[in-house]
C-alpha positions in Angstrom: -22.9 1.8 15.0 -22.1 2.5 11.2 -18.9 4.5 11.8 -17.2 1.2 14.6 -18.4 -0.9 11.8 -16.2 1.4 8.9 -13.1 1.5 11.7 -13.5 -2.2 12.1 -13.5 -2.6 8.5 -10.6 0.2 7.4 -8.6 -2.1 10.8 -9.3 -5.4 9.1 -8.1 -3.7 5.4 -4.9 -2.6 7.4 -4.2 -5.6 9.0 -4.8 -7.9 5.4 -2.4 -5.7 3.7 0.5 -5.5 6.4 0.2 -9.4 6.4 0.0 -9.7 2.8 3.3 -7.0 2.4 5.1 -8.6 5.2 4.8 -12.2 3.2 6.4 -10.9 0.2 9.0 -8.2 2.2 10.3 -11.9 3.0 10.4 -12.9 -0.5 11.0 -9.7 -2.7 13.4 -9.3 -5.4 14.5 -6.5 -7.6 15.0 -6.1 -11.1 15.4 -2.6 -12.9 11.9 -1.6 -14.9 10.7 0.7 -17.6 8.1 3.9 -16.9 5.5 3.1 -19.5 2.9 5.8 -18.8 1.6 8.1 -16.3 -2.5 9.1 -14.7 -3.6 10.9 -12.0 -4.7 8.4 -9.6 -7.3 8.7 -6.5 -7.2 11.4 -4.0 -4.9 13.3 -6.6 -1.4 10.9 -6.6 0.2 10.0 -9.6 0.3 6.3 -10.5 3.0 5.1 -12.7 2.6 2.2 -15.2 5.8 0.2 -15.4 7.1 -2.8 -17.1 9.7 -5.5 -16.5 11.8 -8.8 -17.3 11.8 -12.0 -15.0 13.8 -15.0 -16.4 12.9 -13.7 -19.8 8.8 -13.0 -19.1 7.1 -10.0 -19.4 5.5 -8.4 -16.7 3.6 -4.8 -15.9 1.9 -2.8 -13.0 0.8 0.4 -11.8 2.1 1.7 -8.6 2.2 5.8 -6.9 5.0 7.6 -7.6 6.8 7.7 -3.9 10.2 9.1 -5.0 8.8 12.1 -7.3 10.7 12.4 -10.6 9.4 9.6 -12.3 9.3 9.7 -16.1 8.1 8.2 -19.0 11.2 6.2 -20.3 12.8 5.9 -17.1 14.7 3.4 -15.4 13.8 2.1 -12.4 13.9 0.1 -9.3 10.7 -2.7 -9.2 10.2 -4.7 -6.0 8.7 -7.8 -6.9 7.8 -11.3 -5.4 9.3 -14.4 -6.6 6.7 -16.9 -6.3 4.6 -14.4 -7.9 6.2 -11.5 -10.1 2.8 -10.5 -10.9 2.9 -9.3 -8.0 4.8 -5.6 -7.7 6.0 -2.2 -6.7 7.8 0.6 -7.3 8.6 1.0 -2.4 9.9 -2.0 -1.1 8.1 -4.1 0.8 8.6 -4.1 3.8 8.2 0.0 3.5 4.3 -0.8 2.5 4.3 -3.0 5.1 5.7 -1.2 8.2 2.7 1.9 6.5 -0.1 -0.5 7.2 0.9 -1.6 10.4 1.0 2.4 11.5 -2.2 3.1 9.4 -3.5 -0.2 12.3 -2.7 1.6 15.1 -4.3 5.3 13.8 -7.3 3.3 13.1 -7.1 2.0 17.1 -6.8 5.0 18.4 -9.0 7.0 16.7 -12.1 4.1 17.3 -10.6 4.5 21.5 -11.0 7.9 21.2 -14.6 7.9 19.7 -15.5 5.5 21.7 -14.9 7.2 24.8 -16.0 10.6 23.6 -19.5 8.7 22.7 -19.2 7.0 26.3 -18.9 10.6 27.7 -21.8 11.7 26.4 -24.1 9.2 26.7 -23.1 9.8 30.3 -23.9 13.2 30.6 -27.5 12.1 28.5 
């Protein structure tokens, strides 16, 4: 039962992220930014801090390196929400939303297989 709750929780998060990223993708803009920091993030990913400017206002953000090869001081393309530039990323929000859809299908698939295996085991007992 706990596994089912965990899978449902993960599914809700994936669907929420898909919805949020899809909404931002429909109105995102791009600007050149500069990589300002680097750290090893969760699950051994490389994360980069960056700064960018929109209408003279400076914004910062952190994101994983999807392109490989980023270095401090390097210019890079930053994607941001025109309604809220604090929502920004180093990858296209449309790409992020597709990843979340794929994860949602994966979670549903794993949940279905787990349910099937559990129900088959219950029948044998």
